[in-house]
C-alpha positions as CSV (number, residue, x, y, z in Angstrom):
1,M,0.0,0.1,0.0
2,S,1.4,3.5,-0.9
3,D,2.1,6.2,1.7
4,T,-0.8,8.2,0.4
5,A,-3.1,5.3,0.9
6,V,-2.0,4.6,4.4
7,W,-2.3,8.3,5.3
8,A,-5.8,8.3,3.8
9,R,-6.9,5.2,5.8
10,Q,-5.5,6.7,9.0
11,R,-7.2,10.0,8.5
12,T,-10.5,8.4,7.5
13,A,-10.4,6.4,10.7
14,R,-9.7,9.5,12.9
15,L,-12.4,11.7,11.3
16,K,-15.1,9.0,11.4
17,A,-14.4,8.3,15.0
18,A,-14.7,12.0,15.8
19,F,-18.1,12.5,14.2
20,A,-19.8,9.2,14.6
21,Y,-21.6,10.1,17.7
22,D,-20.8,13.8,17.9
23,R,-24.3,15.1,17.0
24,P,-24.9,18.7,16.0
25,V,-28.4,20.1,16.4
26,S,-30.4,17.6,14.3
27,F,-32.3,18.8,11.2
28,G,-32.6,15.4,9.6
29,G,-30.9,12.6,11.3
30,T,-28.1,10.2,10.6
31,R,-28.7,6.6,9.8
32,H,-27.4,5.7,13.3
33,D,-30.3,7.9,14.6
34,Y,-32.8,6.0,12.4
35,V,-31.7,2.7,13.6
36,H,-31.7,3.7,17.3
37,A,-35.3,5.1,16.9
38,A,-36.5,2.1,15.1
39,L,-35.3,-0.3,17.6
40,K,-35.7,1.4,21.1
41,P,-39.5,1.1,21.4
42,R,-39.2,-2.6,20.6
43,N,-36.9,-3.4,23.5
44,P,-34.8,-6.0,21.5
45,R,-33.0,-8.7,23.6
46,R,-30.4,-9.7,21.0
47,I,-29.3,-7.6,18.1
48,L,-27.2,-8.6,15.0
49,D,-25.5,-5.9,12.8
50,V,-24.7,-7.6,9.5
51,G,-21.8,-5.8,8.0
52,C,-21.0,-4.0,11.3
53,G,-17.6,-2.6,10.0
54,H,-16.0,-0.5,12.8
55,G,-19.1,-1.1,15.1
56,W,-20.3,2.5,15.3
57,T,-23.9,1.8,14.6
58,L,-24.0,-1.1,17.0
59,A,-22.1,0.6,19.7
60,G,-24.8,3.4,19.6
61,L,-27.4,0.9,20.7
62,K,-25.6,0.2,24.1
63,D,-28.3,2.1,26.0
64,L,-30.9,-0.5,24.9
65,G,-29.4,-3.2,27.2
66,A,-29.4,-5.8,24.5
67,D,-26.9,-8.3,23.5
68,L,-24.9,-6.7,20.7
69,V,-23.5,-9.0,17.9
70,G,-21.8,-7.7,14.9
71,I,-20.4,-9.6,11.9
72,D,-18.2,-8.7,9.0
73,T,-15.8,-10.0,6.5
74,D,-12.9,-7.4,7.0
75,P,-10.5,-8.6,9.8
76,E,-8.9,-5.1,9.9
77,V,-12.0,-3.2,10.7
78,L,-13.3,-6.0,12.9
79,A,-10.0,-5.6,15.1
80,S,-10.8,-1.9,15.2
81,A,-14.2,-2.7,16.5
82,R,-13.0,-5.1,19.2
83,A,-10.5,-2.7,20.4
84,T,-12.8,0.4,20.5
85,Y,-15.9,-1.4,21.8
86,P,-14.9,-4.3,24.1
87,F,-18.6,-4.7,25.1
88,L,-19.7,-5.8,21.5
89,E,-19.6,-9.4,20.4
90,I,-17.7,-9.5,17.1
91,V,-17.7,-12.3,14.6
92,E,-15.6,-12.7,11.5
93,S,-17.1,-14.5,8.5
94,P,-16.0,-15.1,5.0
95,G,-19.5,-14.3,3.7
96,G,-22.2,-16.7,2.7
97,P,-24.6,-18.2,5.2
98,L,-24.6,-16.5,8.5
99,P,-23.1,-18.7,11.3
100,F,-26.0,-18.5,13.6
101,P,-28.9,-20.8,14.4
102,D,-32.4,-20.1,13.2
103,G,-34.2,-17.5,15.2
104,S,-31.1,-16.4,17.1
105,F,-32.0,-12.7,17.1
106,D,-35.0,-10.5,17.6
107,A,-33.6,-7.6,15.6
108,V,-31.2,-7.4,12.7
109,I,-29.4,-4.3,11.3
110,C,-28.4,-4.2,7.6
111,S,-27.2,-0.6,7.4
112,D,-25.5,0.5,4.0
113,V,-24.4,-3.0,3.3
114,I,-26.8,-4.3,0.6
115,E,-25.0,-2.1,-2.0
116,H,-21.7,-3.8,-1.5
117,V,-22.7,-7.4,-2.0
118,G,-23.4,-7.7,-5.6
119,D,-26.9,-8.3,-7.2
120,E,-26.6,-12.1,-7.1
121,N,-26.0,-12.0,-3.3
122,K,-28.7,-9.6,-2.2
123,A,-31.7,-12.0,-2.1
124,P,-29.6,-14.8,-0.4
125,L,-28.4,-12.3,2.3
126,L,-32.0,-11.3,3.0
127,R,-33.0,-15.0,3.2
128,E,-30.3,-15.5,5.8
129,I,-31.4,-12.5,7.7
130,H,-35.0,-13.8,7.7
131,R,-33.7,-17.2,9.0
132,V,-31.8,-15.9,11.9
133,L,-34.6,-13.6,12.9
134,E,-37.2,-15.0,15.2
135,P,-40.9,-14.8,14.1
136,G,-42.0,-11.2,14.7
137,G,-38.5,-9.9,14.7
138,T,-37.4,-6.6,13.3
139,L,-35.2,-5.8,10.4
140,V,-33.7,-2.3,10.0
141,L,-32.3,-1.7,6.5
142,T,-30.7,1.4,5.1
143,A,-29.2,1.8,1.5
144,P,-28.4,4.3,-1.1
145,H,-31.6,5.0,-3.1
146,A,-31.8,5.2,-6.9
147,G,-33.3,8.8,-7.0
148,I,-32.6,11.2,-9.8
149,F,-29.3,12.3,-8.2
150,S,-27.9,8.8,-7.7
151,W,-25.7,9.3,-10.9
152,A,-23.5,11.8,-8.9
153,D,-22.3,9.2,-6.4
154,P,-18.5,9.1,-6.6
155,M,-18.4,5.8,-4.8
156,D,-20.1,4.2,-7.8
157,L,-17.6,5.6,-10.3
158,K,-15.6,2.3,-10.3
159,R,-18.8,0.6,-11.8
160,K,-19.8,3.4,-14.2
161,A,-16.5,4.6,-15.3
162,A,-14.0,1.9,-14.8
163,G,-11.3,3.5,-16.7
164,L,-11.4,6.8,-14.9
165,Y,-11.4,4.9,-11.6
166,R,-8.3,3.0,-12.4
167,L,-6.5,6.2,-13.3
168,Y,-7.8,7.7,-9.9
169,A,-6.5,4.5,-8.0
170,R,-3.0,4.8,-9.6
171,V,-2.7,8.5,-8.7
172,S,-4.0,8.1,-5.1
173,G,-2.8,4.6,-4.2
174,Y,-6.3,3.9,-3.1
175,R,-7.7,0.3,-3.4
176,S,-11.3,-0.5,-2.7
177,T,-12.4,-3.7,-1.1
178,T,-15.5,-3.9,-3.3
179,E,-15.2,-5.2,-6.7
180,A,-15.5,-2.7,-9.6
181,R,-18.6,-4.5,-11.1
182,I,-20.4,-4.2,-7.9
183,G,-19.5,-0.5,-7.3
184,H,-21.9,1.3,-4.9
185,K,-25.2,0.6,-6.8
186,H,-28.2,2.4,-5.5
187,I,-31.4,0.4,-5.1
188,S,-35.0,1.3,-6.1
189,R,-38.0,1.0,-3.9
190,R,-39.3,-1.9,-6.1
191,E,-36.0,-3.7,-5.7
192,A,-36.1,-3.2,-1.9
193,E,-39.6,-4.5,-1.7
194,S,-38.7,-7.6,-3.9
195,L,-35.9,-8.4,-1.5
196,L,-38.2,-8.4,1.5
197,D,-40.0,-11.8,0.9
198,G,-41.2,-13.0,4.4
199,F,-41.3,-9.4,5.8
200,V,-43.9,-6.8,6.4
201,V,-42.7,-3.3,5.8
202,E,-43.7,-1.0,8.8
203,D,-41.9,2.2,7.9
204,M,-40.1,3.3,4.7
205,L,-38.3,6.6,4.7
206,F,-36.9,8.4,1.6
207,S,-34.4,11.0,2.5
208,G,-31.4,13.2,1.6
209,A,-31.1,14.9,-1.7
210,F,-27.3,15.8,-1.5
211,T,-25.7,12.8,0.0
212,S,-24.0,11.8,-3.3
213,A,-22.9,15.4,-4.1
214,L,-21.5,15.9,-0.7
215,T,-19.6,12.7,-0.9
216,W,-17.2,14.0,-3.7
217,P,-15.3,16.5,-1.5
218,I,-15.3,14.2,1.5
219,A,-14.1,11.1,-0.6
220,L,-11.3,13.2,-2.2
221,A,-10.2,14.6,1.1
222,E,-10.1,11.1,2.6
223,R,-7.8,9.9,-0.1
224,L,-5.7,12.9,-1.0
225,P,-4.3,15.5,1.3
226,L,-6.2,18.5,-0.2
227,V,-8.8,19.5,2.3
228,P,-8.1,20.4,5.9
229,E,-9.5,18.0,8.4
230,R,-11.7,20.6,10.1
231,V,-13.4,21.3,6.8
232,E,-13.9,17.6,6.1
233,H,-15.3,17.1,9.5
234,V,-17.9,19.8,9.1
235,L,-18.9,18.4,5.7
236,A,-19.1,14.9,7.0
237,R,-21.3,16.0,9.8
238,F,-23.6,18.0,7.6
239,R,-24.0,15.1,5.0
240,A,-24.7,12.7,7.9
241,Q,-27.6,14.9,9.2
242,E,-28.8,16.0,5.7
243,S,-29.2,12.3,4.7
244,G,-32.1,12.1,7.0
245,V,-34.2,14.9,5.7
246,R,-37.4,13.5,4.4
247,L,-38.0,14.0,0.7
248,A,-40.2,12.7,-2.2
249,R,-39.0,9.4,-3.4
250,L,-37.7,10.8,-6.8
251,L,-35.4,13.3,-5.1
252,A,-34.1,11.0,-2.3
253,D,-30.5,9.6,-2.2
254,N,-31.2,7.3,0.7
255,I,-33.8,4.8,1.6
256,R,-34.4,3.6,5.2
257,L,-36.9,1.0,6.2
258,T,-38.1,-1.0,9.2
259,A,-39.8,-4.5,8.5
260,R,-41.1,-7.3,10.6
261,R,-40.5,-11.0,10.0
262,V,-43.6,-12.9,9.4
């Protein structure tokens, strides 16, 4: 890994740790806020976060008093999660079937994960989530939405403009863990509903018009030493809050939903 890529990864970790739970006055709500608000009134006993990453979303549920279990495929980020939040139960998995018995959880989170697994793996992942949820259990799912501004998402550049992305990767030294063919593909309402076989959707929120546009300066700052950390911090906090502003579906860059397993 190049020096630039190492610097970028370290800076990204510092910034995200700084604003993950540092809330400004809320005018929309982060996806962490949505997950917390969806689960709190349900008093879950055991929660699974599929694709937990560094553990930020799961750690934000500590006040619920539930058993908190996170699973992911990346050993590096899981090591960070274990070190930062020792109260979490962290499981490493190579992907595929979830390593839990049927009905092991009464709540499952799948937050900004479905866009990273590839079209062929989306339905199998939701079937596994359905399996490990007990009847009546709650699924909270968030994802980028295929609104009219989804074309502006720089995270999907590797799928839409592979040649340009390869040039950027050479210059920056950045290497994504997601295959270029998968990219960061936004999902439509119809696709989301088609994946939820065996669930009843109880809440569906379309929100945030500028998430993709605001990701450009943040993504570049994370990977290239061009923007002061203070500026990046402000932009990232604004984007996190703006992403929760309720909008008409056509304009929305995010979809957030709560569903019950039948």
